[in-house]
All heavy atoms as an XYZ file, in Angstrom:
789
protein
N     108.618     84.881     80.447
C     109.350     85.022     81.694
C     108.421     84.814     82.869
O     107.276     85.206     82.821
C     109.968     86.419     81.742
C     111.057     86.656     80.736
S     111.859     88.246     81.051
C     113.493     87.777     80.589
N     108.948     84.285     83.886
C     108.138     84.049     85.091
C     107.931     85.353     85.849
O     108.652     86.307     85.700
C     108.880     83.038     85.981
N     106.861     85.370     86.677
C     106.535     86.553     87.437
C     107.636     86.957     88.426
O     107.765     88.095     88.785
C     105.216     86.368     88.194
C     104.024     86.346     87.244
O     104.164     86.916     86.139
O     102.998     85.767     87.614
N     108.426     85.991     88.891
C     109.422     86.286     89.905
C     110.696     86.889     89.276
O     111.558     87.362     89.992
C     109.777     85.001     90.665
O     110.333     84.067     89.748
N     110.819     86.882     87.952
C     111.994     87.411     87.328
C     111.961     88.926     87.314
O     110.911     89.537     87.320
C     112.113     86.894     85.879
C     112.460     85.419     85.845
C     112.805     84.970     84.448
O     113.321     85.795     83.681
O     112.536     83.800     84.151
N     113.137     89.529     87.328
C     113.259     90.975     87.335
C     114.435     91.395     86.474
O     115.264     90.589     86.101
C     113.445     91.465     88.769
N     114.495     92.675     86.164
C     115.577     93.254     85.371
C     115.966     94.555     86.070
O     115.151     95.214     86.714
C     115.130     93.497     83.912
C     116.296     93.940     83.053
C     113.995     94.494     83.837
C     115.970     94.002     81.551
N     117.227     94.939     85.939
C     117.693     96.208     86.512
C     116.924     97.373     85.898
O     116.593     97.354     84.712
C     119.156     96.403     86.232
C     120.095     95.529     87.009
C     121.524     95.724     86.561
N     121.931     97.128     86.564
C     122.838     97.656     87.393
N     123.448     96.895     88.267
N     123.152     98.915     87.332
N     116.662     98.367     86.697
C     115.906     99.551     86.260
C     116.579    100.252     85.100
O     115.912    100.595     84.101
C     115.717    100.509     87.437
C     115.003    101.813     87.140
C     113.594    101.539     86.632
C     114.939    102.672     88.370
N     117.880    100.451     85.172
C     118.565    101.142     84.080
C     118.515    100.363     82.767
O     118.309    100.914     81.695
C     120.003    101.513     84.450
C     120.854    100.294     84.777
O     120.293     99.253     85.149
O     122.097    100.400     84.699
N     118.586     99.051     82.872
C     118.512     98.227     81.653
C     117.097     98.282     81.075
O     116.943     98.324     79.838
C     118.896     96.769     81.946
C     120.372     96.656     82.280
C     120.824     95.231     82.355
N     120.780     94.689     81.002
C     120.791     93.393     80.740
N     120.858     92.518     81.703
N     120.756     92.959     79.502
N     116.076     98.267     81.944
C     114.707     98.376     81.429
C     114.510     99.698     80.684
O     113.933     99.726     79.590
C     113.686     98.236     82.549
C     112.271     98.362     82.035
C     111.638     97.276     81.442
C     111.580     99.575     82.084
C     110.359     97.410     80.940
C     110.321     99.707     81.552
C     109.697     98.605     80.985
N     114.930    100.808     81.289
C     114.762    102.116     80.637
C     115.468    102.169     79.303
O     114.936    102.738     78.335
C     115.258    103.218     81.559
C     114.478    103.437     82.862
C     115.207    104.463     83.736
C     113.069    103.848     82.594
N     116.625    101.567     79.225
C     117.380    101.558     77.974
C     116.757    100.602     76.935
O     116.571    100.987     75.797
C     118.839    101.196     78.262
C     119.705    101.242     77.054
C     119.934    102.331     76.243
C     120.500    100.177     76.512
N     120.815    102.016     75.247
C     121.179    100.710     75.391
C     120.713     98.880     76.886
C     122.043     99.938     74.635
C     121.597     98.120     76.108
C     122.251     98.652     75.010
N     116.422     99.384     77.348
C     115.806     98.436     76.446
C     114.472     98.960     75.915
O     114.100     98.707     74.767
C     115.569     97.085     77.118
C     116.836     96.258     77.270
C     116.790     95.099     78.039
C     118.021     96.583     76.687
C     117.908     94.292     78.211
C     119.157     95.788     76.848
C     119.088     94.655     77.618
N     113.706     99.655     76.768
C     112.390    100.169     76.368
C     112.495    101.468     75.576
O     111.476    102.078     75.242
C     111.527    100.384     77.606
N     113.723    101.903     75.310
C     114.007    103.096     74.511
C     113.441    104.377     75.159
O     113.056    105.321     74.494
C     113.507    102.948     73.086
C     114.259    101.881     72.335
C     113.886    101.846     70.863
N     114.803    100.982     70.174
C     115.895    101.418     69.527
N     116.203    102.680     69.515
N     116.683    100.577     68.890
N     113.445    104.406     76.509
C     113.066    105.611     77.251
C     114.290    106.446     77.520
O     114.170    107.605     77.936
C     112.355    105.207     78.532
C     111.040    104.466     78.316
C     110.576    103.816     79.602
C     109.996    105.388     77.743
N     115.484    105.888     77.341
C     116.733    106.608     77.475
C     117.596    106.275     76.263
O     117.561    105.117     75.771
C     117.456    106.176     78.760
N     118.342    107.256     75.780
C     119.136    107.047     74.552
C     120.345    106.157     74.786
O     120.826    105.541     73.852
C     119.587    108.401     74.008
C     118.439    109.210     73.451
C     118.903    110.476     72.844
C     117.743    111.256     72.285
N     118.153    112.456     71.602
N     120.879    106.143     76.006
C     122.036    105.322     76.290
C     121.867    104.704     77.686
O     121.035    105.136     78.482
C     123.315    106.164     76.248
O     123.328    107.102     77.300
N     122.684    103.718     77.953
C     122.632    103.055     79.273
C     123.063    104.028     80.356
O     122.496    104.048     81.451
C     123.502    101.824     79.242
C     123.579    101.075     80.534
C     122.621     99.877     80.582
N     122.721     99.199     81.861
C     123.495     98.163     82.126
N     124.260     97.651     81.176
N     123.493     97.620     83.317
N     124.063    104.857     80.082
C     124.488    105.835     81.074
C     123.416    106.882     81.315
O     123.271    107.366     82.471
C     125.824    106.475     80.660
O     125.673    107.156     79.433
N     122.662    107.267     80.316
C     121.545    108.206     80.508
C     120.460    107.535     81.358
O     119.856    108.193     82.212
C     120.966    108.604     79.168
N     120.231    106.230     81.161
C     119.258    105.510     81.978
C     119.728    105.445     83.439
O     118.906    105.593     84.355
C     119.061    104.114     81.431
N     121.018    105.253     83.666
C     121.562    105.230     85.017
C     121.375    106.602     85.675
O     121.049    106.702     86.865
C     123.027    104.830     85.011
C     123.241    103.374     84.718
C     124.709    103.021     84.588
O     125.541    103.880     84.285
N     125.029    101.753     84.785
N     121.595    107.670     84.902
C     121.434    109.021     85.441
C     120.006    109.305     85.850
O     119.757    109.902     86.897
C     121.935    110.046     84.396
N     119.044    108.839     85.039
C     117.621    109.003     85.381
C     117.334    108.293     86.685
O     116.657    108.822     87.581
C     116.717    108.485     84.246
C     116.818    109.382     83.019
C     115.284    108.391     84.712
C     116.163    108.791     81.780
N     117.814    107.079     86.817
C     117.533    106.260     88.002
C     118.198    106.814     89.247
O     117.600    106.807     90.317
C     117.988    104.836     87.753
N     119.417    107.328     89.140
C     120.179    107.772     90.287
C     119.943    109.227     90.681
O     120.409    109.682     91.705
C     121.672    107.527     90.072
C     121.980    106.022     89.986
C     123.402    105.749     89.585
O     124.165    106.671     89.265
O     123.733    104.543     89.570
N     119.155    109.939     89.860
C     118.879    111.350     90.165
C     117.993    111.496     91.417
O     118.028    112.529     92.070
C     118.191    111.987     88.950
C     118.093    113.502     89.045
C     117.320    114.085     87.872
C     118.048    113.853     86.565
N     117.382    114.485     85.423
N     117.178    110.490     91.688
C     116.315    110.555     92.871
C     114.907    111.061     92.559
O     114.116    111.240     93.471
N     114.600    111.298     91.301
C     113.272    111.793     90.934
C     112.362    110.673     90.405
O     111.181    110.930     90.173
C     113.363    112.905     89.867
O     114.055    112.385     88.737
C     114.108    114.114     90.398
N     112.880    109.489     90.252
C     112.097    108.376     89.723
C     111.448    107.630     90.879
O     112.011    107.469     91.941
C     113.039    107.432     88.963
C     112.354    106.298     88.237
C     113.018    106.084     86.882
C     112.416    105.016     89.028
N     110.207    107.190     90.632
C     109.473    106.402     91.618
C     109.109    105.067     91.010
O     108.648    104.987     89.884
C     108.213    107.110     92.057
C     108.509    108.476     92.670
C     107.605    108.759     93.818
N     107.908    110.058     94.388
C     108.539    110.218     95.535
N     108.938    109.175     96.204
N     108.778    111.402     96.010
N     109.331    104.013     91.773
C     108.998    102.663     91.351
C     108.007    102.108     92.366
O     108.335    101.957     93.544
C     110.279    101.789     91.323
C     110.130    100.336     90.910
C     109.604    100.221     89.498
C     111.456     99.608     91.051
N     106.786    101.891     91.908
C     105.682    101.454     92.796
C     105.527    102.389     93.999
O     105.312    101.947     95.133
C     105.906    100.010     93.264
C     105.769     99.016     92.121
O     104.984     99.307     91.192
O     106.388     97.949     92.185
N     105.683    103.700     93.769
C     105.482    104.698     94.810
C     106.669    104.978     95.669
O     106.662    105.906     96.444
N     107.751    104.224     95.522
C     108.955    104.418     96.364
C     109.981    105.212     95.540
O     110.210    104.912     94.362
C     109.597    103.089     96.747
C     108.725    102.274     97.685
C     109.442    100.982     98.139
N     110.384    100.441     97.182
C     110.078     99.475     96.308
N     108.891     98.910     96.278
N     111.004     98.994     95.508
N     110.630    106.180     96.165
C     111.672    106.917     95.522
C     112.910    106.041     95.310
O     113.332    105.354     96.235
C     112.052    108.138     96.354
C     112.950    109.103     95.616
C     113.136    110.320     96.432
N     114.526    110.264     96.866
C     115.099    111.192     97.582
N     114.410    112.176     98.060
N     116.363    111.117     97.887
N     113.448    106.055     94.115
C     114.594    105.204     93.774
C     115.822    106.075     93.536
O     115.739    107.091     92.818
C     114.279    104.362     92.513
C     113.052    103.494     92.720
C     115.478    103.549     92.088
C     113.187    102.465     93.801
N     116.947    105.667     94.094
C     118.199    106.385     93.894
C     119.320    105.465     93.403
O     120.484    105.858     93.449
C     118.621    107.067     95.201
C     117.699    108.159     95.636
C     118.146    108.808     96.923
O     118.908    108.186     97.673
O     117.725    109.926     97.172
N     118.955    104.283     92.966
C     119.998    103.358     92.463
C     119.499    102.699     91.185
O     118.326    102.335     91.061
C     120.367    102.330     93.519
C     119.220    101.509     93.983
C     119.576    100.665     95.221
N     118.434     99.836     95.561
C     118.269     98.590     95.193
N     119.176     97.987     94.468
N     117.199     97.929     95.561
N     120.404    102.550     90.273
C     120.049    101.992     88.965
C     119.830    100.490     88.981
O     119.274     99.946     88.041
C     121.119    102.364     87.936
O     122.385    101.864     88.347
N     120.244     99.832     90.029
C     120.109     98.370     90.112
C     118.807     97.927     90.723
O     118.608     96.741     90.977
C     121.271     97.793     90.898
N     117.868     98.840     90.976
C     116.590     98.446     91.566
C     115.871     97.480     90.622
O     115.848     97.694     89.401
C     115.718     99.694     91.785
N     115.289     96.408     91.170
C     114.639     95.413     90.298
C     113.273     95.877     89.801
O     112.473     96.438     90.555
C     114.500     94.214     91.210
C     114.465     94.776     92.604
C     115.298     96.005     92.576
N     113.032     95.662     88.526
C     111.737     95.958     87.892
C     111.072     94.640     87.523
O     111.715     93.788     86.907
C     111.933     96.837     86.640
C     110.635     97.066     85.919
C     112.568     98.156     87.007
N     109.824     94.482     87.895
C     109.059     93.266     87.590
C     107.844     93.630     86.760
O     107.433     94.771     86.722
C     108.644     92.596     88.873
C     109.813     92.035     89.655
C     109.371     91.361     90.951
N     110.479     90.688     91.586
C     111.428     91.287     92.302
N     111.390     92.593     92.477
N     112.406     90.583     92.842
N     107.236     92.658     86.148
C     105.995     92.842     85.406
C     104.924     93.371     86.340
O     104.773     92.878     87.440
C     105.543     91.547     84.709
C     106.600     91.143     83.675
C     104.167     91.700     84.076
C     106.323     89.814     83.012
N     104.206     94.398     85.924
C     103.165     95.012     86.721
C     103.629     96.212     87.526
O     102.813     96.914     88.127
N     104.931     96.478     87.557
C     105.475     97.614     88.306
C     105.039     98.919     87.641
O     104.862     99.006     86.432
C     106.979     97.529     88.352
N     104.867     99.955     88.476
C     104.516    101.270     87.992
C     105.755    102.158     88.136
O     106.333    102.266     89.229
C     103.362    101.900     88.781
C     102.131    100.990     88.769
C     103.023    103.289     88.296
C     101.508    100.789     87.423
N     106.191    102.771     87.037
C     107.369    103.657     87.037
C     106.900    105.054     86.701
O     106.202    105.273     85.690
C     108.399    103.162     86.005
C     108.816    101.733     86.303
C     109.597    104.102     85.983
C     109.711    101.109     85.224
N     107.278    106.029     87.514
C     106.931    107.432     87.285
C     108.196    108.265     87.375
O     108.945    108.120     88.342
C     105.876    107.920     88.316
C     105.519    109.394     88.058
C     104.662    107.063     88.305
N     108.453    109.092     86.361
C     109.642    109.947     86.361
C     109.447    111.121     85.388
O     108.664    111.043     84.483
C     110.889    109.145     85.996
C     110.860    108.549     84.620
C     111.527    109.143     83.559
C     110.167    107.361     84.382
C     111.489    108.605     82.311
C     110.137    106.802     83.132
C     110.814    107.424     82.071
N     110.186    112.233     85.631
C     110.114    113.336     84.692
C     111.010    113.075     83.476
O     112.107    112.519     83.615
C     110.639    114.514     85.521
C     111.531    113.909     86.545
C     110.973    112.552     86.821
N     110.495    113.424     82.309
C     111.249    113.244     81.076
C     110.918    114.374     80.130
O     109.728    114.579     79.766
C     110.897    111.889     80.439
C     111.668    111.498     79.199
C     113.146    111.256     79.550
C     111.099    110.222     78.578
N     111.903    115.190     79.755
C     111.730    116.314     78.853
C     110.631    117.273     79.324
O     109.791    117.726     78.540
C     111.422    115.826     77.441
C     112.450    114.899     76.898
C     112.093    113.601     76.489
C     113.788    115.262     76.805
C     113.049    112.728     75.998
C     114.730    114.378     76.328
C     114.364    113.115     75.898
O     115.303    112.271     75.420
N     110.596    117.573     80.610
C     109.655    118.565     81.158
C     108.257    118.024     81.428
O     107.394    118.803     81.826
N     108.021    116.745     81.210
C     106.710    116.157     81.468
C     106.881    114.982     82.430
O     107.937    114.397     82.499
C     106.065    115.671     80.181
C     105.732    116.789     79.212
C     105.044    116.253     78.006
C     104.736    117.392     77.046
N     104.025    116.947     75.861
N     105.793    114.632     83.104
C     105.823    113.467     83.977
C     105.337    112.254     83.201
O     104.240    112.284     82.613
C     104.954    113.692     85.234
C     104.911    112.431     86.071
C     105.479    114.853     86.039
N     106.147    111.214     83.174
C     105.812    109.982     82.457
C     105.481    108.907     83.482
O     106.221    108.683     84.434
C     107.020    109.514     81.591
C     106.687    108.213     80.896
C     107.379    110.575     80.589
N     104.321    108.287     83.298
C     103.906    107.168     84.163
C     103.677    105.934     83.285
O     102.989    105.992     82.270
C     102.631    107.527     84.922
N     104.318    104.822     83.678
C     104.258    103.596     82.878
C     103.931    102.396     83.755
O     104.297    102.345     84.906
C     105.641    103.303     82.249
C     106.370    104.388     81.542
C     107.803    103.989     81.269
C     105.686    104.732     80.240
N     103.240    101.425     83.158
C     103.060    100.108     83.799
C     103.841     99.115     82.965
O     103.671     99.027     81.741
C     101.592     99.700     83.838
C     101.440     98.318     84.504
C     100.025     97.767     84.490
N      99.036     98.715     84.895
C      98.056     99.196     84.092
N      97.966     98.785     82.845
N      97.168    100.064     84.560
N     104.696     98.338     83.593
C     105.532     97.360     82.895
C     104.649     96.176     82.534
O     104.028     95.565     83.353
C     106.692     96.910     83.798
C     107.542     95.857     83.104
C     107.571     98.102     84.195
N     104.600     95.883     81.223
C     103.794     94.769     80.721
C     104.630     93.523     80.428
O     104.110     92.394     80.500
C     103.071     95.208     79.445
C     102.133     96.377     79.618
C     100.948     96.096     80.533
O     100.629     94.913     80.723
O     100.361     97.051     81.054
N     105.917     93.710     80.097
C     106.782     92.567     79.781
C     108.204     92.987     80.069
O     108.530     94.175     80.063
C     106.625     92.180     78.325
N     109.056     92.005     80.329
C     110.454     92.247     80.559
C     111.219     91.995     79.255
O     111.022     90.951     78.618
C     111.010     91.366     81.664
C     110.380     91.624     83.036
C     110.969     90.653     84.069
C     110.599     93.050     83.480
N     112.079     92.880     78.840
C     112.784     92.737     77.581
C     113.925     91.751     77.663
O     114.510     91.525     78.734
C     113.320     94.154     77.315
C     113.513     94.730     78.667
C     112.410     94.149     79.518
N     114.266     91.167     76.527
C     115.408     90.298     76.419
C     116.547     90.965     75.644
O     117.697     90.563     75.739
C     115.038     88.992     75.718
C     114.059     88.180     76.524
C     113.741     86.878     75.869
C     112.701     86.184     76.718
N     112.476     84.835     76.362
N     116.178     92.027     74.900
C     117.163     92.750     74.095
C     116.649     94.151     73.831
O     115.480     94.455     74.095
C     117.443     92.052     72.772
C     116.198     92.041     71.877
C     116.423     91.262     70.615
N     115.273     91.434     69.728
C     115.326     92.031     68.539
N     116.455     92.514     68.114
N     114.248     92.126     67.798
N     117.497     95.004     73.270
C     117.075     96.342     72.878
C     116.702     96.272     71.387
O     117.533     96.403     70.513
C     118.189     97.360     73.082
C     117.704     98.788     72.843
C     118.717     99.798     73.284
N     118.115    101.096     73.462
C     118.368    102.136     72.694
N     119.232    102.054     71.700
N     117.755    103.287     72.951
N     115.424     96.073     71.141
C     114.959     95.885     69.786
C     114.479     97.187     69.177
O     114.737     98.269     69.704
N     113.781     97.078     68.051
C     113.253     98.263     67.381
C     112.174     98.956     68.219
O     111.608     98.351     69.132
C     112.685     97.692     66.081
C     112.464     96.252     66.351
C     113.447     95.828     67.365
N     111.870    100.219     67.909
C     110.905    100.958     68.664
C     109.520    100.295     68.814
O     108.896    100.345     69.877
C     110.756    102.281     67.935
C     112.093    102.459     67.259
C     112.511    101.061     66.894
N     109.087     99.617     67.801
C     107.789     98.935     67.861
C     107.807     97.824     68.904
O     106.817     97.619     69.635
C     107.405     98.376     66.479
N     108.916     97.128     68.989
C     109.061     96.060     69.988
C     109.165     96.662     71.386
O     108.581     96.141     72.341
C     110.307     95.227     69.654
C     110.535     94.056     70.576
C     111.779     93.281     70.166
O     111.957     93.021     68.963
O     112.588     92.974     71.071
N     109.892     97.764     71.513
C     110.075     98.416     72.806
C     108.755     98.963     73.341
O     108.502     98.955     74.543
C     111.105     99.526     72.683
N     107.876     99.458     72.472
C     106.607    100.039     72.899
C     105.682     98.989     73.497
O     104.773     99.327     74.249
C     105.925    100.698     71.711
N     105.888     97.717     73.214
C     105.058     96.644     73.766
C     105.467     96.256     75.180
O     104.786     95.496     75.834
C     105.098     95.415     72.847
C     104.504     95.668     71.505
C     104.636     94.479     70.568
O     105.343     93.536     70.890
N     103.954     94.536     69.444
N     106.571     96.817     75.675
C     107.060     96.477     77.004
C     106.310     97.193     78.107
O     106.364     96.785     79.263
C     108.549     96.811     77.107
C     109.465     96.062     76.162
C     110.884     96.576     76.320
C     109.411     94.570     76.437
N     105.638     98.292     77.772
C     104.981     99.101     78.787
C     103.688     99.746     78.248
O     103.500     99.815     77.042
C     105.910    100.189     79.311
C     106.391    101.153     78.247
C     105.663    102.269     77.887
C     107.576    100.937     77.545
C     106.085    103.143     76.893
C     108.032    101.774     76.579
C     107.291    102.889     76.263
O     107.729    103.724     75.278
N     102.846    100.190     79.171
C     101.627    100.935     78.849
C     101.750    102.288     79.509
O     102.033    102.368     80.705
C     100.393    100.215     79.377
O     100.335     98.938     78.776
C      99.133    101.006     79.043
N     101.586    103.363     78.743
C     101.585    104.697     79.328
C     100.309    104.915     80.099
O      99.222    104.609     79.611
C     101.749    105.771     78.254
C     103.137    105.855     77.698
C     103.315    107.093     76.876
N     104.637    107.134     76.311
C     105.620    107.907     76.778
N     105.393    108.682     77.820
N     106.802    107.882     76.227
N     100.447    105.485     81.284
C      99.286    105.774     82.121
C      98.994    107.255     82.081
O      99.892    108.065     81.870
C      99.565    105.324     83.569
C      99.950    103.851     83.744
C     100.329    103.554     85.168
C      98.805    102.958     83.305
N      97.745    107.607     82.318
C      97.348    109.016     82.376
C      97.959    109.696     83.580
O      97.961    109.124     84.665
C      95.827    109.139     82.476
C      95.088    108.781     81.209
C      95.191    109.869     80.166
O      95.182    111.065     80.532
O      95.268    109.526     78.983
N      98.496    110.881     83.409
C      98.980    111.643     84.548
C      98.081    112.854     84.699
O      97.679    113.475     83.721
C     100.445    112.098     84.330
O     100.525    112.815     83.103
C     101.377    110.937     84.324
N      97.737    113.144     85.926
C      96.855    114.262     86.214
C      97.633    115.561     86.238
O      98.627    115.657     86.966
C      96.158    114.021     87.577
C      95.336    115.164     88.035
N      94.168    115.515     87.400
C      95.521    116.039     89.025
C      93.657    116.573     88.034
N      94.472    116.911     89.004
N      97.190    116.538     85.477
C      97.821    117.846     85.498
C      97.071    118.678     86.528
O      95.864    118.878     86.428
C      97.720    118.526     84.101
C      98.330    119.912     84.138
C      98.407    117.672     83.062
N      97.777    119.141     87.563
C      97.101    119.882     88.618
C      96.503    121.187     88.092
O      97.073    121.849     87.245
C      98.178    120.149     89.667
C      99.462    119.919     88.983
C      99.192    119.025     87.792
N      95.363    121.526     88.656
C      94.665    122.747     88.280
C      95.256    123.887     89.103
O      95.557    123.722     90.269
C      93.174    122.561     88.584
C      92.299    123.714     88.265
C      90.874    123.350     88.577
N      90.778    123.151     90.028
C      89.838    123.731     90.760
N      88.936    124.502     90.220
N      89.804    123.501     92.062
N      95.394    125.043     88.484
C      95.902    126.204     89.194
C      94.830    126.734     90.136
O      93.763    127.167     89.706
C      96.309    127.282     88.198
C      97.033    128.463     88.836
O      97.120    128.531     90.050
N      97.510    129.343     88.011
N      95.092    126.677     91.433
C      94.101    127.078     92.452
C      93.968    128.578     92.545
O      93.018    129.096     93.086
C      94.393    126.467     93.818
C      94.307    124.960     93.771
C      95.755    126.909     94.320
N      94.959    129.302     92.028
C      94.924    130.767     92.097
C      94.120    131.402     90.972
O      93.808    132.554     91.024
C      96.352    131.321     92.076
C      97.112    130.942     93.325
O      96.470    130.783     94.378
O      98.326    130.806     93.255
N      93.830    130.614     89.948
C      93.079    131.138     88.814
C      91.649    131.395     89.214
O      90.999    130.632     89.936
C      93.127    130.169     87.639
N      91.134    132.510     88.756
C      89.738    132.869     89.055
C      88.796    131.966     88.271
O      88.996    131.767     87.072
C      89.484    134.343     88.709
N      87.824    131.407     88.949
C      86.850    130.553     88.298
C      85.659    131.385     87.883
O      85.266    132.309     88.563
C      86.417    129.407     89.203
C      87.549    128.462     89.524
C      87.084    127.295     90.331
O      85.881    127.001     90.334
O      87.917    126.667     90.978
N      85.026    131.041     86.768
C      83.844    131.766     86.322
C      82.670    131.465     87.265
O      82.464    130.349     87.717
C      83.510    131.375     84.878
O      83.202    130.000     84.838
N      81.915    132.524     87.566
C      80.743    132.366     88.429
C      81.036    132.339     89.905
O      80.210    132.022     90.717
N      82.265    132.648     90.297
C      82.631    132.597     91.695
C      82.397    133.911     92.417
O      82.463    134.938     92.042
C      84.092    132.218     91.855
């Protein structure tokens, strides 16, 4: 696929098996907690391109992904895992906790 091509955000989440159904993917996108390249997204039709960074909460954790390829179908999990790379998310340190030696 060419670099200028894009896919709807809800379809990407569903094809990449990050959501169990297309309606669940739409709900994730429209909730307002998802960020695409640092911008808050509230619509499921937002375009996703190769190289985009997607950050959203999933099952109580923050998931950060870099899109590596655009899917053509919803394939098996092994194929879906090649569509993105998981990025490290920083867990904030509790500033109220007493540090040793302080």
